[in-house]
N, C-alpha and C positions, 0 to 999 in steps of 0.2 A: 338322649336320655340324662338324665338331671340325678345325678348321685345325692349332691346335698343341694337342700333350697337353701334360694337365694336370701330367704328371710330371717336364716340360722342366727343365733346370736348366743355362743358360748362363751362365758367369762373367765378367758384365760387370763387376762391381766388380773383377774379378782384374786386369783389363787398364787401368782407370781411368786410369793413370798415362799410359799410353801414349795415349789420348783425351785426356788434358786437352794432352798436348804438340802432340798434330797439332791440335788446338782452338785453340791458342795461338799456333801458327804462322799458322793460318788467320785467326786475329782480327788478327794484325800485319799480314798482306798485304791485309786489306778496310780497314785504318785506313790504311793507305797508300795503298791506290787511292784510295780517299775525300778522303785530302788531297791527295795530288799531283796526281790525273786528274780528280778532284772528279763530281760529280753533272750528267747532263744534264737540267738543271734545265728544265719546261716552261711555257707561256706563264702559266701560274696563277702562278708565283714569277719569273717574268723580266719581263712584260709583254707585249705583242704587240698586233699589228691583228687587230680584230673585223670579220668581210663579213658581210652579211645579205643574201641573195639569192632571188629569186622565180621560180619556173619557171612555164611555161604547163602543165604539168603534171605529176604527180608522179615523182621519179626515185628512183633509187638511190643511197644514202650511196659505195656502193662506187662506181658508176660515176663518182660527183661526185670520188671521189678518186684514181682511176686519171686523170681530165682535168688533175688538179693535177702530178701526178709530173712530166711536162716541166719542167713550172716551177720545182720542187724543193719542190713544198709536198706533197707525198705523207705527210707525217708531221701533216700540221695534223688538227686537232680538228674533228670534221662532225655535226653533229648537224640531226635537223627541230626546225623553231622555230613551234608553233603550227599548222601543217597541212604536211601532204607534200608538198606543194608549194614551202615556204620552209624554206629552208636556212641554218644559220649555221657559219660558217666561223672558228674562229677559229689565226691562225698566228703563229708566233713570228718575231718581225725578226729579220733577220742585220743583221750590223754596217753602220751607216751604212744604214741601208735604211729608206727613208720608207713610212707608210702609205698613202698614196697609188700610190706604186709597186707596193704589195703589191697592191691593190685593181684596178689598171689591168690587171695581171698575169694574178689571179685571174679576170676575169670575159674575160679575152682566149682564156684557156682555155676557159674553160665555154662562151663563144661558138663557139670551134671543133668544138668536142665533140658540145654540142647545138645548135648554131644559135643565130647572133647576136637572133633576134628572138624565142627563146624563154628568153630569160636576161634579167631586171633587176635593176638593184643596188638596194637598198631603203636601206641605210645601210652609212657605215662609221667604226668607232670607234678609240681606240688606248686600250689598258689599259697605265697607268705602270707603271712598277719600284715604284712607292711601296705599291701594292696588293700585291705581290705580296712583297714585304718583310713587310706585317705577315699575310699569312698563312702565310709561312713562320714565323714567330712564333705565331703559333697553332698551327699543327702542331705544332714543337716543343715549345710547352708542354703541350699535348693528350699528349704520350707520356711527358712527366715526370711529370704529373700523375698519368695511369694505373701508372707504375711508382710513385711514392711512395703510391698508393692501396691497390697490391696488397702493398707493405712491412707497411703498416699492418696491414692485413686477415690477410695470413698468420702475422705475429707476434701477434695477437690470436687465432688460429684454432689453429694450432700452438705456434710459440716461435720466437725470433729466428732460430738459426740457419738454421731450414726458411727463413724469410723471405728470408734473405739468400741462402742457394741456388735460391729459385724467381727471385729477382731477376736473381743471376748469368745465369740461362739465358736469362731475355727479352734480355738487353744481348747477351749471345751472337748470338742468333736476330736480332735486330733488326740488331747490326752485319754480320753474315753475309749479307742480304739487301742492305743497303746495299752493302757489296763486290762483291757481283755486280751489281747496279743500275752502278755503277763501272766495272766490268770490261765490261759488256755495252753499255753509253753508253745502255741505253734509258731512255727519257723517266721523271723522276720528277716527279709532277704531284700533286694533291690526290687522284684518286682511288687514289694509290699509300700515302699517310699514312694513309687510310681503311683499305686492305691490312693495314698495318703494326700500326696498333692491333688489325685483325682475329687477326691471327698472335700479339699478344697476350694477347688470352683463347683463344687456343686452347693458347698452349704452355702458359699458367697453368691451365687445365682438366686439359688431360694430365699437367702436376706434381703438380697436386693430387690427383690418384686415387691417384698411385704416394706420394706424401705419406704420406694415408690411411693405405693399406695398412703401410705402415713403422710409422706410429705405434701401431698395432693389433697388429703383430707384436711390438714393442718392448715393450708390457706384458705381451704372453703368455709374451715370453719372460723377461722378469722374476721370471716367477713359476716358472719351471723349475729343479730342484736344479740342474741342471748346465747355465746359461744359455749359447748361442751368442754367437761376439762379433756385434758391431756389423756387420761387413762382410757376414757371414754371414748376419744378418736383413736387411739392405737389398736382396742379392741375392737371397734367397728371395722376398722384395716386389716386385721388378722383374719375377723371371720369373712371377710370380702372375698379378701386371695386364699379362703379354706381350700376352696373347691381345686381352684388350681394345684396347691401346693401338693395334696394328698394324690391328686390323678397322676399328678410327675414324679410324685416317690413312689406309688404302687407300679405304673407300667418300667420305671428304671428297675424298680426292685425285683419283677417278673426275669427279665433280661439278664440281671447277675444272678438270679436264685439258679436261672438255666447254667451260668458258668460256672457254678457253684457245684451243680449234681452231675452235669453232663460233661464238663468241660477237663476232665482228668486231672491228675494229681499236679501236674506243672503248673496251673493258675487259681489252684484250689483256696490257697492262701490268700491272694491277690482278691479273689471273689469274695471271701470271707470279709475280707477288710472291706470291701465296697458295701459287704450288704450293711455293717457295724456300722459305716459313714453313713448312709442314706437315711437310718433310724434315726442315730444321733443327731444327723445335720438337720432333719426335718423340726425336731423335738425342739433342736436350741435357735433355728429359726423366729419360733413362738416365745419361748419361754426364758433363753437367755440374751438375744441382741436386743430385742426389742425392751426388755426391763431394765438391763444396762443401760440402753439408749435414755430411757425415761429418768433413772437414776440420776446421768449426767445433765439432767436438764440446768442451765444457768450456771453452771460450773465453770465456763469457760468465758472470756471477756470478747464481746463482739458476736456471740453466739447468736444472739437473737436478730441482729442487725443483718447477719449471713445467710438465715434463715428464712426471712422476709424476703431476702434479695432473690434467693434461688429460688422460691417458690412465686415470684413474681414472673419468672421466666416462662415463655411458652411451653 
């Protein structure tokens, strides 16, 4: 089955300036949203209250969440702990709200829904903001280290302008995801940080496939009696890898959509970040990474010599 004809020729590079302008505007909006509205940090970063309860019999997490909605704790992180009867509830403290008041409200609502004799409070703990600060720093460091490692790898594998194009695409993707989280007010937690790292890996893989074809075609093009322009070579390379790019993105998106709609509240925000990342990652591989790489042509000393050396390798 062939969804995209091999002779497809879409002029992606011809509209790169329009795409870059649109991306620039969206990036500014995303930065403004994160800077002025801010992210809705979860309990992992802000601190909160941890409540462990034990039921007389196994209960469904969805039922536990439903019982807490009237108390305003519908967004709490709820999970099994040890056995189906033991449930761990993590709640983000509101302004001037004490952990004792939260635990009392949680126990009261659970008692009303499941019966007071069927619920037992096991422990209550307060997770301080210092832990949240450490986790925030660790999350930021993980992303920065990943970006630096990618810059080094792509520079060695290709050349510096390719590496800068790849990193520009990744910065674009992360900023877009963060902007959408700020806009929607979805909770930003450690699983979302994990999703961002996953998006980095996914987007990079997509970009490397396109770059590898560009490098092959540039080597072939130099041997022609009348070589094509670099923009033509890049455009042809994107079209040649378009089928693979779209099929990979589509099949991955199907799995993530299943997680989003069927995976439950716990991984809802994680799946949302992946859905956004896959869409913008596919876009950036075409309209950000390659145009930035082209714009940096001849900007670095020794670029051409290094490119010829790499292209000569089998």
